[in-house]
N, C-alpha and C positions, 0 to 999 in steps of 0.2 A: 209729167214727167219731164226731166231735163233731156236735152238732145243727146242721141246716141254718139258716142265717139268711137274711133278707130282702135287706138292703143293708148296706154298710158305709160308715163316714165316711172322709173323706180321711185322717184320722189312722190309722185301722185299715188302710186301703188302703197306707199307707207301711209298716207292719209287715209285711204280706204281701209287698210288693215287696223289702223288705229281706231276708226269708227267701229269696225266689227268687234274689236276687243275692249271697248269701253264698258265699264262695269254698269249693269243695271238697264242697258239700252237694248230693248227688245226689237225684233225684226220689223214690226210694223211701225215703230217709232224711227227706226233707221231710213225706211223708205219715205216716210213723211218728212224727214229732215232733208233727205235728197231732193225730193220734189219741191220743197220750199225754198231751200238755199242754193239748188242747182249743182253743188260739187261739195265733196267733203272739206276741201280747203276753206270754203266759205263757212262751213259749219264750225270749224274750229277757230275761225277768226271772229264769230259772232260774239256779242256781249251776253251776259247773263240774262240781263232784261229781255234781249231779243229771243233768246231760247225759251225763257219762262213765258214769253208772250204768246208762243204758239201752244202752250200747255205742257211743256216739259218740266219735270219735278226739279226742284231747286238742287237736290243732291246729284242728279244725273247732269244737270246743267253745269254744276261745279266740277264734275268729273271731266266733261268736255273742255271746259275753259282751262283746267290745270294740265291738260295734255298728259295725264298719267298713263295713258294706254300706248303711248309712242315707244316706250321701252319694250313692251310686249310686241308691238308691231315689227320692231327691228329684229327680234328673236324669230317671229314668224317668217320674215323675209329670208333669215339665214337657213331655217328648217325646209322652206320651199325650195331654195336653190340646191340644198343638199339632196332632197329627194327628187328633183326634177319636176316640180309641181309649179303650176301657173294660177294666178288669181284672175278670175274672170268677174268683173264688176257689172253691177246693174246697167250701166251705161255703155259697156262694151259692145260693140257690133257682133261679137261672137256669142253673147249671151242669148240662150234660147229663147225665141220670140213666144213660144206658148207659156214657158214659164214666167215670162216677165208680165203676162197678163193675169195671173192668179192674184188672190187677195193679199198674200203676205209673201212675195218672192224674196229670196235670200238676196242681200245687198252684195255679197261677195260669194263665189263658187270657187272652191280649191279644186284643181283638176290635174290628173295625170294621164297622159296618153294622146290619143288622136283628137285634137280639139275640134276638127272639122265635123266630127260627128254631132256636136251640139247642134248643128244646122240640119241634121237627118231627120227622117220621118220615123219616129219611135213609137213602140207599143210595149206597154208594161206587161209583164208575166209574173204573177205574184201567187203565194200559196203558203201552206203550213210548213213549219220546220220538221214536223213528224210525218213526212209524206208516206203513203202507202205505195206499194208496187205498181198499182194503178195509176195514182197520181204522177210517180216518175215517168212512166211509160207515156202518159198522155202529154206530159210537159216536153219531154224529149221530141216527140213527133211533132207537136204543134209548134214548139218554139223553133225547131229546126226548119220546118216547112215555111213558117212565117219570115224566118231570117233569109232563106233562099228567095223568097218573093220580094225581098228588098227592104223589109222593116228592120229598124235596129231595135233589138230586144234590150229593154230596160228592166232590172231588177235589183234586189238589195244584197245580194251576195250572201245571204243567210243560209243556214242548212236547208236541206229539203228541196222544195220546188224552186226557190231561188237559184241555188247551185246548179240544178239540173237544167234550168233555162239558160243560164250563161254558157253551160258546157255544151248544150246543144246547139247554140248559135255559133260557137267557135268550131265545133265540129262539122258545120255546114259551110266553114270556110268564110263566115260572116263575122262582122265586129259585134261587140255588146257593151252596153253601158252599165256599171255597177254604181249605185248610189249608197254611200255608206252612212252608217250612224256613228262613225268615228272619224279621226282625220285620214286623209288618203295616204298617209304614211304609216298607218296602223292596219294590220291584218286581223279581221275578225271574222269568222272563227278562224283560229290558227291553223286548222287543218286545210284551209283554202289558201295557203301562201302560194302554192303553185298556180292556182287559178287566178289569184291577184296578179301575179307576174304576167300570166298570158293576157289578161284584160289590159293591163298597162301597156303592154307591147302592141296588142292587135285592136283593142278597144278603148274604153275611157273609164277611168276611176273618178268619181266626182263625190263632193261632199260640202256641205255648208259649214261644217264644224272646223275650227282652226287645226292647223298642223299638231300632232301629239295628242289630241283629244281621244281619251279612252272610250271604248263602247259601252257608255252607260245605258242602262235600260230605258231611261226617259228620252233618249235620243231617237230611238227608233219610230215611235209614232210621229215624232216631229219631221223626219226625214221622209216619211211616206207621202207627204204632200208634194214633195219634189219628184218622186217616182211617177205619180199620176200627172203633176203639172207638166213634165216634160212630154208626156205621151199624148198621142191621138185618142188612146183608149187603154183600158186596163182589162187584162184577161185573168180571171181568178180561177185556179185549178182545184185545189183543196184548202179547207180551213175550216175551223170551228165557227159558230154563230158570231162570237165577239172576238175573233182573232185580229191580227195585224192586217191580213188581207182584206178583211171586211172593212176595216178602218180605211185602207186605201181605196176600196170601192166607193165608200161614202164620200171620200174627198174628190174622187173622180167625177161623181155625180154633181157635187157642189161646184166643181170647176168647168161643168159642161162637157165632160168627156164621155165617149161610149163605154159601157160596161159589158163585158163579156164573161161568161162561165161556163165551165165544163161540168156537165151533170154527173152526179156520183150515185153510188149505192146508198140507198135511203136507210140502211142498217148501220152505215159507217158515220161515226161522229165528224169525221173529216170532210163529209159531204154536206153537213148542214149549212155551212157558209154558202158555196155556190149554189145548192139547190135552193135556197131561200132567196138568193139573189135573182135566180131565174123566175120564181114566183112573183118576185116584185118587178119583173120587167126587163131583167138583164137579157141579153142575146145568148141563146144557147149555142154552144160551139162543139160541133163534131169533127170538123176538119178546118184546115186554115182558110178556105173559101168563105166560111161562115163569117170570119172576121173581115176579110177582104171586101166582100160586098157591101159591108155596113159603113165603110169609110167614105167621107165625102168624095164627090167626082173628081175633084182637083187632085187630092190625094192619090186616088187609083191611077190617074192620068201620069202623075209624077212617078208612081211605082213602075208603071209599064215603060216610061221613057228611061229610067235609071237602070232597069233590068233588061232593056232591049227586048221587051215583049217575052222575056223567058219565063213567065209565070206558068206553072206546070200543073198537071192534073195530079192529085194526090192518091189516085187509085192505082199508081204504077204496079204492074204485077211483080210479084216477089222474084220471079225468074229473070226479070229485067233488072231489078234493083240489085240483086245479089248473085253473082256468078257461081256461088256454091250450089244454089238450087238449080240452076240451069245444068251443072255438071252431075247432079244427082246425088241424093244422099244416101247413106247405107241404110239397111233395114232397122238397124239398132237406134239411129238418129231419129227415123221416122216414128218408130214406137215411143220413143221418149218424148218427142214434140207433142204426141197425142195425149200423153199425161201431164203436160205442163200447161200452167194458165198465165195469162197476162197480169190479172188482177189479184192474184194470191200466190205466194211462194210455195213451193213444195221441197220438203226437206230430203236430203240424199237417202236417208233410212226408208223413207216412203217410197222412193223410186226403186230401191233395191228389193223391197219386198212386194211392189206391184208389178215389177218386171221379172218374174221368176224364169222365164225362158231365156233371159240374159244373164250372164256371169257379172260379177262386180267389176272385173276389170274391163269387160265390154261396155258397161254402163259408163265408167269413169272416162274411158276413152271416147265414147260417143258424146259425152257431155263437153269434153275438151273441144271436140271437133265442131260442135255446135257453138261454143263460145267463139272460137277462132272464126267462125262463118258470120258472126254477129246475130245469130238467130236466138241465142240464150244468154241470160246474164246470171252470174253467180252473185248473191247477196251475202251478207255475214251470217255466219252459223250453218254453212253448208246448205243453203237455201238456193233455189233456182227459179227463175221466171222466164217466160217466153216473151221475146221482144215483140212489140206490138205489130209490126208490119208482118211478121210471119203468121200471126194469129189469123189474119185476114185470108190467107191462101190456104189454110189447113182445115 
């Protein structure tokens, strides 16, 4: 690998972007060319015979010689400036060290947000887009605790588990990194527009795909290697046996990363993936300490230093964590909590039928009070679930 540089000029950036935009040139060939010629400028100055001499096809060599990608590179620079994005090249000293070590690292990363997070200690949290209430509760609890412990949570900003992981990190007052399957100027899914804005402001949006690239389905398996490559380990919460999260876990193993999994209900299809990973040797995770203790000693020391030893016990009592409990709940609230579950939603009609001693107005008022206290969450369709922390003290 060529020597790592500090920063690049706009002209040098243009060469990197042109290399990225050259038709028919895959990631592995880009890396091989940079390793051989030491810089993009030298690649574009090479003769066709030199390029073909290291095994490049004649058509791709001709594309490089013609410089046909420079026009696209100029457009990319304009889009980057408009979106406030930055190009992080393979030889940039800000390029994530762990990612540089994988088999096929991206030659250029497009980034929006806090670039210093590229050097932080990251942990991937991934799972299904069709998350169950149990999966969402586990993700919120674990991702929030791990973020407070000093790890930067990395995920893909997809629906379901990914979104829950990002939101939990932000709610914990910590940054988070979203690796996208589209350009960093594109929001996918569109309902995550507000989340994307928050991540760009407080965390980092990252992609190997050029600006303006739509969220094509084939992009997501490709970007999964970056999610695992950035991270010291991958935590799988829910997912089918052949899901995207399972792909990320396999990539993590190939890259020498730790794989963690949250066990699930054996009757749930969304538990097949993590349960199978556990059978195959993944670390079973019940609380954030199950992840922390598996990290290399140097990483644990780093977390302790960066958080000034503020690693906390995850069994904080609910009366300490939520003043609403310390102040005392109404009898109606207590009765409703006894009928609600963490892992399965309960419909409002079911609550009205089962709580015959309470009027409908009392039930609705109590549910509102519990939501405000952070003990109950309302799901679409007038369904309600108990928040995980409350379930341990009731």
